[in-house]
GUVO-134256 format. One record per atom (N, C-alpha, C): residue number from 1; atom name; x negated, y, z negated. Coordinates in nm, 4 decimals, padded with zeros to 6 digits. Layout:
% residues N
NUM, CA, X, Y, Z
...
This chain:
% residues 158
1, N, -02.6614, -00.9745, -01.2490
1, CA, -02.5679, -00.8226, -01.2192
1, C, -02.5391, -00.8261, -01.3163
2, N, -02.5396, -00.7099, -01.4345
2, CA, -02.4944, -00.7186, -01.5354
2, C, -02.3356, -00.6345, -01.4514
3, N, -02.2039, -00.6629, -01.5908
3, CA, -02.1316, -00.6436, -01.5713
3, C, -02.0484, -00.4593, -01.5399
4, N, -02.1269, -00.3834, -01.6288
4, CA, -02.0930, -00.2992, -01.5558
4, C, -02.1729, -00.2387, -01.4696
5, N, -02.2616, -00.2297, -01.3959
5, CA, -02.3030, -00.2693, -01.2655
5, C, -02.1982, -00.3190, -01.1525
6, N, -02.1480, -00.3909, -01.1740
6, CA, -02.0436, -00.4777, -01.0693
6, C, -01.9193, -00.3762, -01.1260
7, N, -01.8790, -00.3502, -01.2054
7, CA, -01.7682, -00.2389, -01.2632
7, C, -01.7742, -00.1744, -01.1726
8, N, -01.9512, -00.1024, -01.1712
8, CA, -01.9705, 00.0571, -01.1268
8, C, -01.9254, 00.0476, -00.9605
9, N, -02.0139, -00.0504, -00.8822
9, CA, -01.9943, -00.1193, -00.7324
9, C, -01.8386, -00.0869, -00.6778
10, N, -01.7644, -00.1748, -00.7376
10, CA, -01.6220, -00.1772, -00.7004
10, C, -01.5114, -00.0608, -00.7679
11, N, -01.5977, 00.0016, -00.8437
11, CA, -01.5082, 00.1168, -00.9012
11, C, -01.5556, 00.2378, -00.7243
12, N, -01.7031, 00.2301, -00.6748
12, CA, -01.6898, 00.3332, -00.5946
12, C, -01.6445, 00.2930, -00.4356
13, N, -01.6417, 00.1533, -00.4213
13, CA, -01.5466, 00.0660, -00.3509
13, C, -01.4053, 00.1129, -00.2839
14, N, -01.3400, 00.1234, -00.4648
14, CA, -01.2532, 00.1779, -00.4464
14, C, -01.1895, 00.2700, -00.4130
15, N, -01.2945, 00.3884, -00.4885
15, CA, -01.2488, 00.4517, -00.4276
15, C, -01.2676, 00.5418, -00.2777
16, N, -01.4146, 00.4814, -00.1970
16, CA, -01.3880, 00.4798, -00.1112
16, C, -01.2830, 00.4523, 00.0073
17, N, -01.2509, 00.3162, -00.0754
17, CA, -01.0883, 00.2907, -00.0273
17, C, -00.9872, 00.3909, -00.0058
18, N, -00.9708, 00.4792, -00.1226
18, CA, -00.8935, 00.5525, -00.1169
18, C, -00.9039, 00.6883, -00.0606
19, N, -01.0278, 00.7219, -00.0421
19, CA, -01.0502, 00.8498, 00.0476
19, C, -01.0325, 00.8422, 00.1789
20, N, -01.0930, 00.6767, 00.1817
20, CA, -01.0648, 00.6657, 00.3179
20, C, -00.9116, 00.6714, 00.3549
21, N, -00.8340, 00.5585, 00.3162
21, CA, -00.6781, 00.6130, 00.3889
21, C, -00.6038, 00.7292, 00.3344
22, N, -00.6549, 00.8073, 00.2545
22, CA, -00.5774, 00.9373, 00.2407
22, C, -00.6718, 01.0278, 00.3105
23, N, -00.7694, 01.0322, 00.3159
23, CA, -00.7594, 01.1392, 00.4665
23, C, -00.7910, 01.1001, 00.5959
24, N, -00.7807, 00.9378, 00.5767
24, CA, -00.7138, 00.9543, 00.7317
24, C, -00.5538, 00.9576, 00.7514
25, N, -00.4754, 00.9201, 00.6177
25, CA, -00.3437, 01.0134, 00.6236
25, C, -00.3770, 01.1552, 00.6645
26, N, -00.4009, 01.2157, 00.6191
26, CA, -00.3897, 01.3607, 00.6077
26, C, -00.4383, 01.3829, 00.8019
27, N, -00.5648, 01.3467, 00.8328
27, CA, -00.6143, 01.3550, 00.9922
27, C, -00.5159, 01.2792, 01.0885
28, N, -00.4386, 01.1751, 01.0119
28, CA, -00.3405, 01.1224, 01.1247
28, C, -00.2387, 01.2525, 01.1218
29, N, -00.1750, 01.3362, 00.9710
29, CA, -00.0964, 01.3896, 00.9881
29, C, -00.1095, 01.5345, 01.0984
30, N, -00.2289, 01.5735, 01.0766
30, CA, -00.2956, 01.6950, 01.1526
30, C, -00.2685, 01.6358, 01.2561
31, N, -00.3019, 01.5379, 01.3269
31, CA, -00.2986, 01.5034, 01.4736
31, C, -00.1048, 01.5073, 01.5422
32, N, -00.0465, 01.4062, 01.5153
32, CA, 00.0834, 01.4308, 01.4993
32, C, 00.1194, 01.5664, 01.4709
33, N, 00.0597, 01.6678, 01.3863
33, CA, 00.1637, 01.8198, 01.4152
33, C, 00.1092, 01.8680, 01.5393
34, N, -00.0166, 01.8600, 01.5772
34, CA, -00.1351, 01.9158, 01.7402
34, C, 00.0509, 01.8329, 01.8213
35, N, 00.0248, 01.6643, 01.8114
35, CA, 00.1019, 01.6554, 01.9218
35, C, 00.2413, 01.7305, 01.9435
36, N, 00.3090, 01.7286, 01.8156
36, CA, 00.4339, 01.7931, 01.8581
36, C, 00.4480, 01.9092, 01.8813
37, N, 00.3333, 02.0198, 01.8677
37, CA, 00.3543, 02.1523, 01.9002
37, C, 00.3261, 02.1266, 02.1010
38, N, 00.1976, 02.0442, 02.0973
38, CA, 00.1361, 02.0380, 02.2330
38, C, 00.2288, 01.9944, 02.2968
39, N, 00.3215, 01.9044, 02.2837
39, CA, 00.4360, 01.8293, 02.3741
39, C, 00.5551, 01.9008, 02.4247
40, N, 00.5283, 02.0188, 02.3105
40, CA, 00.6760, 02.1088, 02.3871
40, C, 00.5938, 02.2088, 02.5042
41, N, 00.5147, 02.2490, 02.4981
41, CA, 00.4179, 02.2992, 02.6131
41, C, 00.3949, 02.2021, 02.6925
42, N, 00.2993, 02.0931, 02.6889
42, CA, 00.2218, 02.0121, 02.7501
42, C, 00.2819, 01.8930, 02.7319
43, N, 00.3521, 01.7944, 02.7964
43, CA, 00.3673, 01.6447, 02.8293
43, C, 00.2516, 01.6071, 02.7936
44, N, 00.2050, 01.5808, 02.9372
44, CA, 00.1164, 01.4902, 02.9670
44, C, 00.0053, 01.5359, 02.9285
45, N, -00.0594, 01.6195, 02.8471
45, CA, -00.2107, 01.6669, 02.7614
45, C, -00.1516, 01.6076, 02.6213
46, N, -00.0815, 01.5871, 02.5857
46, CA, -00.0574, 01.5724, 02.4192
46, C, -00.0398, 01.4275, 02.3989
47, N, -00.0348, 01.3485, 02.5266
47, CA, -00.0287, 01.2111, 02.4976
47, C, -00.1410, 01.1091, 02.4549
48, N, -00.3113, 01.2068, 02.4632
48, CA, -00.3802, 01.1128, 02.4628
48, C, -00.3897, 01.1322, 02.2778
49, N, -00.3428, 01.2593, 02.1931
49, CA, -00.3273, 01.2640, 02.0746
49, C, -00.1765, 01.1210, 02.0288
50, N, -00.1364, 01.0647, 02.0675
50, CA, -00.0537, 00.9297, 02.0519
50, C, -00.1585, 00.8413, 02.0693
51, N, -00.2874, 00.8130, 02.1342
51, CA, -00.3606, 00.7352, 02.1446
51, C, -00.4659, 00.7362, 02.0070
52, N, -00.4829, 00.8709, 02.0016
52, CA, -00.5346, 00.8841, 01.8614
52, C, -00.4787, 00.8534, 01.7427
53, N, -00.4073, 00.9016, 01.7144
53, CA, -00.3172, 00.7975, 01.5724
53, C, -00.3460, 00.6869, 01.5881
54, N, -00.3063, 00.5801, 01.6789
54, CA, -00.3365, 00.4503, 01.7288
54, C, -00.4469, 00.4476, 01.6495
55, N, -00.5615, 00.4864, 01.6911
55, CA, -00.6494, 00.4347, 01.6858
55, C, -00.6845, 00.4985, 01.4890
56, N, -00.7020, 00.5706, 01.4757
56, CA, -00.6500, 00.6162, 01.3373
56, C, -00.6106, 00.4824, 01.2485
57, N, -00.5128, 00.4360, 01.2796
57, CA, -00.4470, 00.3124, 01.2054
57, C, -00.5529, 00.1997, 01.1527
58, N, -00.5815, 00.2024, 01.2344
58, CA, -00.7159, 00.0928, 01.2502
58, C, -00.7990, 00.1593, 01.0873
59, N, -00.8690, 00.2892, 01.1252
59, CA, -00.9090, 00.3418, 00.9687
59, C, -00.8406, 00.3434, 00.8453
60, N, -00.7343, 00.3333, 00.8415
60, CA, -00.6039, 00.3351, 00.7767
60, C, -00.6330, 00.1662, 00.7210
61, N, -00.5829, 00.0838, 00.7392
61, CA, -00.5797, -00.0228, 00.7611
61, C, -00.7135, -00.1242, 00.7006
62, N, -00.8389, -00.0669, 00.6956
62, CA, -00.9951, -00.0906, 00.6353
62, C, -00.9922, -00.0147, 00.5502
63, N, -00.9426, 00.1048, 00.5139
63, CA, -00.9158, 00.1974, 00.3595
63, C, -00.8224, 00.0919, 00.2759
64, N, -00.6965, 00.0331, 00.3501
64, CA, -00.6188, -00.0513, 00.2650
64, C, -00.6397, -00.1645, 00.2166
65, N, -00.7880, -00.2308, 00.2735
65, CA, -00.8188, -00.3403, 00.2545
65, C, -00.9415, -00.3533, 00.2189
66, N, -01.0137, -00.2394, 00.1781
66, CA, -01.1206, -00.1713, 00.0838
66, C, -01.0789, -00.1567, -00.0269
67, N, -00.9384, -00.0898, -00.0630
67, CA, -00.8780, -00.0558, -00.1959
67, C, -00.8280, -00.1894, -00.2523
68, N, -00.7830, -00.2975, -00.1714
68, CA, -00.7356, -00.3683, -00.2858
68, C, -00.7851, -00.4973, -00.3108
69, N, -00.9113, -00.4627, -00.1727
69, CA, -01.0422, -00.5797, -00.3034
69, C, -01.1065, -00.5708, -00.3708
70, N, -01.1675, -00.3965, -00.3472
70, CA, -01.2007, -00.3488, -00.4260
70, C, -01.0931, -00.3715, -00.5900
71, N, -01.0140, -00.3265, -00.6005
71, CA, -00.8972, -00.3315, -00.6541
71, C, -00.9421, -00.5003, -00.7504
72, N, -00.8737, -00.5987, -00.6358
72, CA, -00.9163, -00.7171, -00.7595
72, C, -01.0405, -00.6948, -00.7945
73, N, -01.1524, -00.7081, -00.7201
73, CA, -01.2755, -00.7083, -00.8032
73, C, -01.2737, -00.6325, -00.9606
74, N, -01.2025, -00.5041, -00.9712
74, CA, -01.2061, -00.4087, -01.0727
74, C, -01.1233, -00.4797, -01.2311
75, N, -01.0624, -00.5435, -01.1018
75, CA, -00.9315, -00.6354, -01.2315
75, C, -01.0446, -00.7732, -01.3023
76, N, -01.0803, -00.8077, -01.2197
76, CA, -01.1603, -00.9359, -01.2428
76, C, -01.2923, -00.8497, -01.3558
77, N, -01.3260, -00.7766, -01.3300
77, CA, -01.5120, -00.7083, -01.4216
77, C, -01.4629, -00.6454, -01.4953
78, N, -01.2960, -00.6061, -01.5478
78, CA, -01.2965, -00.5395, -01.6397
78, C, -01.1874, -00.6295, -01.7346
79, N, -01.1767, -00.7743, -01.7046
79, CA, -01.0775, -00.8290, -01.7810
79, C, -00.9648, -00.8518, -01.7763
80, N, -00.9082, -00.7462, -01.6906
80, CA, -00.7361, -00.7525, -01.6319
80, C, -00.6691, -00.6425, -01.7725
81, N, -00.8041, -00.5861, -01.8188
81, CA, -00.7380, -00.4641, -01.9326
81, C, -00.6100, -00.3520, -01.9016
82, N, -00.5729, -00.3727, -01.7442
82, CA, -00.5508, -00.2586, -01.7268
82, C, -00.4052, -00.3032, -01.6313
83, N, -00.3806, -00.4366, -01.6886
83, CA, -00.2959, -00.5130, -01.6109
83, C, -00.1569, -00.4945, -01.6587
84, N, -00.1725, -00.4709, -01.8128
84, CA, 00.0022, -00.4399, -01.8602
84, C, 00.0530, -00.2868, -01.8876
85, N, -00.0929, -00.2225, -01.8457
85, CA, -00.0101, -00.0841, -01.8793
85, C, 00.0456, -00.0123, -01.7747
86, N, 00.1320, 00.0653, -01.8179
86, CA, 00.2751, 00.1350, -01.7166
86, C, 00.2532, 00.1694, -01.6126
87, N, 00.1161, 00.2304, -01.6493
87, CA, 00.0347, 00.3829, -01.5483
87, C, -00.0115, 00.2613, -01.4681
88, N, -00.0528, 00.1764, -01.4688
88, CA, -00.1205, 00.0764, -01.3170
88, C, -00.0101, -00.0268, -01.3145
89, N, 00.0713, -00.0546, -01.3625
89, CA, 00.2089, -00.0940, -01.2717
89, C, 00.2850, 00.0185, -01.1976
90, N, 00.3279, 00.1307, -01.2170
90, CA, 00.3394, 00.2535, -01.2128
90, C, 00.2613, 00.2320, -00.9969
91, N, 00.1435, 00.2219, -01.0869
91, CA, 00.0494, 00.2580, -00.9498
91, C, 00.0053, 00.1442, -00.8214
92, N, 00.0218, 00.0063, -00.8834
92, CA, 00.0309, -00.0794, -00.7479
92, C, 00.1721, -00.0710, -00.7237
93, N, 00.2952, -00.0374, -00.7540
93, CA, 00.4263, -00.0397, -00.6696
93, C, 00.3996, 00.1151, -00.6066
94, N, 00.3243, 00.1700, -00.6304
94, CA, 00.3564, 00.3223, -00.5113
94, C, 00.2325, 00.2404, -00.3866
95, N, 00.1233, 00.1524, -00.4305
95, CA, 00.0681, 00.1521, -00.3542
95, C, 00.1479, 00.0682, -00.2046
96, N, 00.2291, -00.0998, -00.2901
96, CA, 00.3126, -00.1271, -00.2169
96, C, 00.4219, -00.0330, -00.1158
97, N, 00.4287, 00.0751, -00.2310
97, CA, 00.5352, 00.1782, -00.1097
97, C, 00.4481, 00.2321, 00.0224
98, N, 00.3179, 00.2824, -00.0398
98, CA, 00.2433, 00.2868, 00.0685
98, C, 00.2598, 00.2419, 00.2323
99, N, 00.2410, 00.1050, 00.1284
99, CA, 00.1945, 00.0136, 00.2844
99, C, 00.3169, -00.0737, 00.3045
100, N, 00.4298, -00.0368, 00.3000
100, CA, 00.5772, -00.0949, 00.2974
100, C, 00.5981, 00.0012, 00.3855
101, N, 00.5990, 00.1839, 00.3292
101, CA, 00.6471, 00.2900, 00.4264
101, C, 00.5639, 00.2939, 00.6001
102, N, 00.4457, 00.2799, 00.5516
102, CA, 00.3953, 00.2631, 00.7072
102, C, 00.4250, 00.1848, 00.8269
103, N, 00.4175, 00.0925, 00.7828
103, CA, 00.4846, -00.0595, 00.8647
103, C, 00.6239, -00.0068, 00.9108
104, N, 00.7693, 00.0216, 00.7699
104, CA, 00.8602, 00.0366, 00.8082
104, C, 00.9082, 00.1790, 00.8534
105, N, 00.8407, 00.2545, 00.8407
105, CA, 00.8786, 00.3742, 00.8623
105, C, 00.7525, 00.3760, 00.9749
106, N, 00.6616, 00.4562, 00.9790
106, CA, 00.5597, 00.4491, 01.0670
106, C, 00.5758, 00.4183, 01.2166
107, N, 00.5386, 00.2390, 01.1738
107, CA, 00.4894, 00.1582, 01.3254
107, C, 00.6500, 00.1851, 01.3456
108, N, 00.8413, 00.1677, 01.3138
108, CA, 00.8793, 00.1477, 01.4135
108, C, 00.9652, 00.2931, 01.4632
109, N, 00.9139, 00.4298, 01.4230
109, CA, 00.9291, 00.5548, 01.4614
109, C, 00.8124, 00.5672, 01.5559
110, N, 00.6807, 00.5490, 01.5578
110, CA, 00.5665, 00.5474, 01.6385
110, C, 00.6090, 00.4923, 01.8020
111, N, 00.6814, 00.3620, 01.7462
111, CA, 00.7528, 00.2669, 01.8690
111, C, 00.8264, 00.3015, 01.9521
112, N, 00.9211, 00.3619, 01.8647
112, CA, 01.0521, 00.4165, 01.9440
112, C, 01.0366, 00.5502, 02.0253
113, N, 00.8836, 00.7056, 01.9621
113, CA, 00.8523, 00.7925, 02.0083
113, C, 00.7568, 00.7340, 02.1368
114, N, 00.7183, 00.6194, 02.1685
114, CA, 00.5997, 00.5975, 02.2413
114, C, 00.7493, 00.5423, 02.3740
115, N, 00.8522, 00.4617, 02.3312
115, CA, 00.9351, 00.3955, 02.4149
115, C, 01.0048, 00.5310, 02.4574
116, N, 01.0601, 00.5855, 02.3839
116, CA, 01.1099, 00.7489, 02.4255
116, C, 01.0505, 00.8360, 02.5522
117, N, 00.9216, 00.8220, 02.5521
117, CA, 00.8403, 00.9184, 02.6478
117, C, 00.8169, 00.8276, 02.7492
118, N, 00.8235, 00.6798, 02.6920
118, CA, 00.7587, 00.6090, 02.8622
118, C, 00.8702, 00.6442, 02.9316
119, N, 00.9823, 00.6492, 02.8863
119, CA, 01.1694, 00.6000, 02.9119
119, C, 01.1196, 00.7277, 03.0248
120, N, 01.1307, 00.8695, 03.0338
120, CA, 01.1122, 00.9671, 03.1493
120, C, 01.2178, 01.0189, 03.1851
121, N, 01.3028, 01.0264, 03.0019
121, CA, 01.4782, 01.0907, 03.0180
121, C, 01.4438, 01.2523, 03.0797
122, N, 01.5482, 01.2738, 03.0901
122, CA, 01.5628, 01.4136, 03.1887
122, C, 01.5714, 01.5420, 03.0308
123, N, 01.6323, 01.4235, 02.8932
123, CA, 01.6634, 01.5366, 02.8038
123, C, 01.5673, 01.4617, 02.6563
124, N, 01.4345, 01.4478, 02.7399
124, CA, 01.2948, 01.3638, 02.6435
124, C, 01.3047, 01.4615, 02.5066
125, N, 01.2936, 01.6371, 02.4526
125, CA, 01.2740, 01.6456, 02.4176
125, C, 01.3672, 01.6753, 02.2708
126, N, 01.4771, 01.6834, 02.3877
126, CA, 01.6293, 01.6513, 02.2736
126, C, 01.6310, 01.4989, 02.1535
127, N, 01.5905, 01.3737, 02.2858
127, CA, 01.6103, 01.2295, 02.2228
127, C, 01.4851, 01.2174, 02.1492
128, N, 01.3484, 01.2850, 02.1230
128, CA, 01.2746, 01.2718, 02.0420
128, C, 01.2555, 01.3461, 01.8977
129, N, 01.3921, 01.4789, 01.8888
129, CA, 01.3616, 01.5807, 01.7905
129, C, 01.3675, 01.5104, 01.6371
130, N, 01.4785, 01.3409, 01.6776
130, CA, 01.4776, 01.3220, 01.5327
130, C, 01.3552, 01.2367, 01.4810
131, N, 01.3241, 01.1589, 01.5505
131, CA, 01.1695, 01.0736, 01.5563
131, C, 01.0782, 01.1611, 01.4942
132, N, 01.0524, 01.3056, 01.5219
132, CA, 00.9589, 01.3912, 01.4812
132, C, 00.9508, 01.4277, 01.3812
133, N, 01.1037, 01.4335, 01.3085
133, CA, 01.1671, 01.4885, 01.2027
133, C, 01.1422, 01.3741, 01.1119
134, N, 01.1401, 01.2499, 01.1427
134, CA, 01.1222, 01.1109, 01.0408
134, C, 01.0040, 01.0973, 01.0039
135, N, 00.8657, 01.1409, 01.1387
135, CA, 00.7461, 01.1486, 01.0778
135, C, 00.6891, 01.2137, 01.0082
136, N, 00.7310, 01.3733, 01.0384
136, CA, 00.7200, 01.4666, 00.9853
136, C, 00.7236, 01.3797, 00.8122
137, N, 00.8622, 01.3855, 00.7948
137, CA, 00.9032, 01.3414, 00.6790
137, C, 00.8185, 01.2261, 00.6132
138, N, 00.8065, 01.1102, 00.6885
138, CA, 00.7101, 00.9837, 00.6353
138, C, 00.5880, 01.0474, 00.6120
139, N, 00.4866, 01.1360, 00.6990
139, CA, 00.3663, 01.2022, 00.6327
139, C, 00.3622, 01.2272, 00.4911
140, N, 00.3905, 01.3664, 00.4739
140, CA, 00.4777, 01.4642, 00.3562
140, C, 00.5071, 01.3168, 00.2360
141, N, 00.5962, 01.2383, 00.2636
141, CA, 00.6278, 01.1551, 00.1828
141, C, 00.4599, 01.0613, 00.0808
142, N, 00.4133, 01.0388, 00.1977
142, CA, 00.2719, 00.9899, 00.2192
142, C, 00.1452, 01.0170, 00.1188
143, N, 00.1849, 01.1559, 00.1659
143, CA, 00.0728, 01.2612, 00.0930
143, C, 00.1053, 01.3059, -00.0786
144, N, 00.2578, 01.2934, -00.0399
144, CA, 00.2682, 01.2929, -00.2353
144, C, 00.2472, 01.1497, -00.2907
145, N, 00.2685, 01.0283, -00.2418
145, CA, 00.2424, 00.9042, -00.2943
145, C, 00.1053, 00.9367, -00.3640
146, N, 00.0249, 00.9718, -00.2500
146, CA, -00.1313, 00.9729, -00.3063
146, C, -00.1756, 01.0515, -00.4380
147, N, -00.1013, 01.1899, -00.3786
147, CA, -00.1164, 01.2574, -00.5013
147, C, -00.1011, 01.2058, -00.6362
148, N, 00.0467, 01.1799, -00.6274
148, CA, 00.0942, 01.0899, -00.7783
148, C, -00.0257, 00.9906, -00.8157
149, N, -00.0509, 00.9323, -00.7079
149, CA, -00.1494, 00.7253, -00.7306
149, C, -00.2767, 00.8444, -00.7966
150, N, -00.3312, 00.9321, -00.7404
150, CA, -00.4744, 00.9805, -00.8098
150, C, -00.4298, 01.0367, -00.9727
151, N, -00.3246, 01.1398, -00.9871
151, CA, -00.2476, 01.1746, -01.1180
151, C, -00.2474, 01.0574, -01.2284
152, N, -00.1896, 00.9915, -01.1612
152, CA, -00.1802, 00.8223, -01.2512
152, C, -00.3109, 00.7798, -01.2893
153, N, -00.4348, 00.7923, -01.2036
153, CA, -00.5551, 00.7265, -01.2375
153, C, -00.6472, 00.8121, -01.3124
154, N, -00.6350, 00.9203, -01.2871
154, CA, -00.6688, 01.0298, -01.3923
154, C, -00.6315, 01.0150, -01.5457
155, N, -00.5233, 01.0333, -01.5669
155, CA, -00.4572, 01.1333, -01.6817
155, C, -00.4166, 00.9761, -01.7811
156, N, -00.3959, 00.8485, -01.6602
156, CA, -00.3980, 00.6946, -01.7117
156, C, -00.2168, 00.7269, -01.8432
157, N, -00.0997, 00.7225, -01.8060
157, CA, -00.0166, 00.7735, -01.8676
157, C, 00.0078, 00.6372, -01.9190
158, N, 00.0826, 00.6317, -02.0866
158, CA, 00.1890, 00.4646, -02.1138
158, C, 00.2657, 00.5061, -02.1632
């Protein structure tokens, strides 16, 4: 198999991983926004949306794994030509931020949200307002990071 074909295969897989991650993040955000609005009117009917958000995390993980594995493949197929360029280093840091933000912020906030909902407090809506605000901010930051990653990949600033 020629180096060019190998490069193209890794690039297709890399773009697929990015699309899967970014698309899942947008779908997760829309699901979360729907949950937030519905929770105000009917708590029980909105809980299925939290389960859907958990299932979407699996797709996000698959996209991340595909992105990382194909990225390593791209590095090998190009001989690491991009490794020393500034845009690439920034892109790697942003990808790390995506992953850490997902684990540290989203994971904690979702756990807190589920714990508060399971607690059946009398002032539940007041308790979860802050968590919902943190999660909205999380999603906007994630989508902003994806946007910057795409800009860096297209323009390759040095």
